[in-house]
C-alpha positions in Angstrom: -42.4 13.2 0.2 -41.9 16.3 -1.6 -44.1 18.9 -2.9 -42.4 19.7 -6.4 -44.8 22.7 -8.2 -48.2 23.2 -8.6 -48.5 20.7 -11.8 -49.4 16.9 -11.5 -45.7 15.8 -12.7 -43.8 12.6 -12.2 -40.3 12.6 -11.7 -39.0 9.9 -14.8 -35.3 10.0 -14.1 -32.8 11.4 -11.3 -29.2 11.2 -10.3 -27.3 12.0 -7.3 -23.9 13.7 -7.0 -21.6 14.1 -4.0 -19.5 16.7 -3.0 -17.3 17.6 -0.4 -20.3 19.7 1.4 -23.4 18.6 -0.6 -25.8 16.1 -2.2 -26.9 17.4 -5.7 -30.0 15.8 -7.0 -30.5 16.6 -10.8 -34.1 15.0 -11.7 -36.1 14.8 -14.9 -40.1 15.6 -14.9 -42.6 14.2 -16.9 -43.3 17.4 -18.5 -40.0 17.5 -19.7 -38.2 20.0 -17.5 -34.8 19.6 -15.6 -34.6 20.6 -12.2 -31.5 20.8 -9.3 -31.7 20.3 -6.0 -29.0 20.9 -3.2 -28.8 19.6 0.0 -26.0 20.4 2.8 -24.8 16.4 3.7 
């Protein structure tokens, strides 16, 4: 489980993109904000 921020928001949608070196996750929160998370593969 990942804690994202201090507000009590939920992830409402998410997409995952693979690049040669990373996974890029874009997710939308219930408060309307969109975030991006990049992780090495």
